C-alpha positions as CSV (number, residue, x, y, z in Angstrom):
1,M,-11.3,-19.0,-17.3
2,T,-13.8,-17.7,-14.7
3,E,-12.3,-20.1,-12.1
4,R,-8.8,-18.8,-12.7
5,L,-9.9,-15.2,-12.5
6,G,-11.8,-15.8,-9.3
7,V,-8.7,-17.4,-7.6
8,S,-6.5,-14.5,-8.8
9,L,-8.9,-12.0,-7.3
10,A,-9.1,-13.8,-4.1
11,V,-5.3,-13.9,-3.7
12,A,-5.0,-10.2,-4.6
13,D,-7.7,-9.4,-2.0
14,M,-5.6,-11.2,0.6
15,L,-2.6,-9.1,-0.3
16,V,-4.0,-5.6,-0.7
17,Q,-7.4,-3.9,-0.4
18,A,-8.8,-0.4,-0.8
19,P,-12.4,-1.0,0.4
20,T,-13.7,2.5,-0.1
21,A,-10.9,4.0,-2.3
22,S,-10.1,6.3,0.6
23,Y,-7.3,4.2,2.2
24,I,-5.2,1.1,1.4
25,L,-4.7,-2.0,3.6
26,L,-1.6,-4.1,3.1
27,F,-1.8,-7.9,3.8
28,P,-5.3,-7.6,5.4
29,S,-6.1,-11.3,5.4
30,W,-2.7,-12.9,4.6
31,D,-1.3,-15.7,6.9
32,L,1.4,-13.6,8.6
33,S,3.4,-16.7,9.2
34,E,4.2,-16.8,5.5
35,D,6.3,-14.5,3.4
36,A,4.6,-12.6,0.6
37,S,5.1,-9.9,-2.0
38,F,3.3,-8.4,-4.9
39,R,4.0,-5.7,-7.5
40,D,1.8,-3.1,-9.1
41,I,-1.6,-4.3,-8.1
42,L,-4.1,-1.6,-9.1
43,V,-6.5,-0.8,-6.2
44,K,-9.7,1.3,-6.0
45,G,-8.8,4.9,-6.2
46,A,-6.4,4.5,-9.1
47,V,-3.2,3.6,-7.2
48,E,-0.8,0.9,-8.1
49,V,0.7,-0.7,-5.0
50,S,3.7,-3.0,-4.4
51,A,4.8,-4.4,-1.0
52,S,6.5,-7.3,0.7
53,W,5.9,-9.1,4.0
54,S,8.6,-10.8,6.0
55,A,7.3,-13.5,8.3
56,A,10.6,-13.7,10.1
57,R,10.7,-10.0,10.9
58,Q,6.9,-9.7,11.2
59,A,7.0,-6.5,9.2
60,V,6.0,-5.0,5.9
61,H,8.8,-3.6,3.7
62,A,9.5,-2.6,0.1
63,V,6.3,-0.6,-0.1
64,S,5.9,1.6,-3.1
65,V,2.9,3.3,-4.9
66,V,2.2,4.9,-8.2
67,A,-0.8,7.2,-8.3
68,R,-2.3,7.3,-11.7
69,K,-3.5,10.6,-13.2
70,E,-7.1,9.7,-12.3
71,H,-6.2,9.5,-8.6
72,R,-7.6,12.4,-6.5
73,G,-6.3,13.5,-3.1
74,A,-3.6,12.0,-0.9
75,V,-2.5,8.4,-0.9
76,V,-3.5,6.9,2.5
77,L,-2.1,3.7,3.8
78,R,-3.5,2.1,7.0
79,A,-0.4,1.4,9.0
80,A,0.7,-2.2,8.9
81,R,3.2,-3.9,11.2
82,G,6.6,-2.3,10.7
83,M,5.2,1.1,9.5
84,A,5.5,3.8,12.0
85,A,5.2,7.6,12.5
86,G,8.8,8.0,11.3
87,T,8.1,6.6,7.8
88,R,9.3,8.8,5.0
89,V,8.5,8.9,1.3
90,A,11.0,9.3,-1.6
91,C,9.7,9.6,-5.1
92,A,11.5,8.8,-8.3
93,D,11.2,12.4,-9.5
94,G,13.4,13.5,-6.5
95,S,10.5,14.8,-4.4
96,A,10.0,13.8,-0.8
97,P,6.3,14.4,0.1
98,E,5.5,15.1,3.8
99,V,3.9,12.1,5.5
100,R,1.0,13.0,7.7
101,V,0.0,10.5,10.5
102,S,-3.5,10.4,11.9
103,S,-5.8,8.0,13.7
104,G,-8.4,6.5,11.5
105,G,-11.2,4.1,12.4
106,G,-9.0,1.1,12.1
107,G,-5.7,2.5,13.4
108,A,-3.0,4.8,12.4
109,E,-3.0,6.1,8.8
110,L,-0.1,7.5,6.8
111,A,-1.1,10.0,4.1
112,F,1.0,11.8,1.5
113,S,0.6,13.5,-1.9
114,A,2.1,11.4,-4.7
115,P,2.9,13.0,-8.0
116,P,0.9,11.3,-10.8
117,G,2.7,8.6,-12.6
118,V,5.8,8.7,-10.4
119,R,6.9,5.7,-8.2
120,C,7.1,6.7,-4.6
121,R,8.8,4.4,-2.1
122,L,8.1,4.3,1.6
123,Q,11.3,4.4,3.7
124,I,10.2,2.4,6.8
């Protein structure tokens, strides 16, 4: 059982990371020549993340988040390929939080306030 859990954690870590719970990285150590997708992986900071990577387009797409009620502050995504300053957010409750773009230590960051328990999709 420990071996299975270890492999699962390693794969999840290749798909998504939130090293300090202050930002989220998508596909940080994935082989970008391969397609990938994941759904509702819970990262540090109490955010469930879903995303897909297209090797053909070399871009991330189908990104969504659900901030749990324990989450504090904005959801911050370190911009991955395909994500740009024009990215918008649409939430299932009908809200459209403003996306703030800033320069973080590792590149551009997209930040927005996500209502707790509501799926918010990035429109890239």
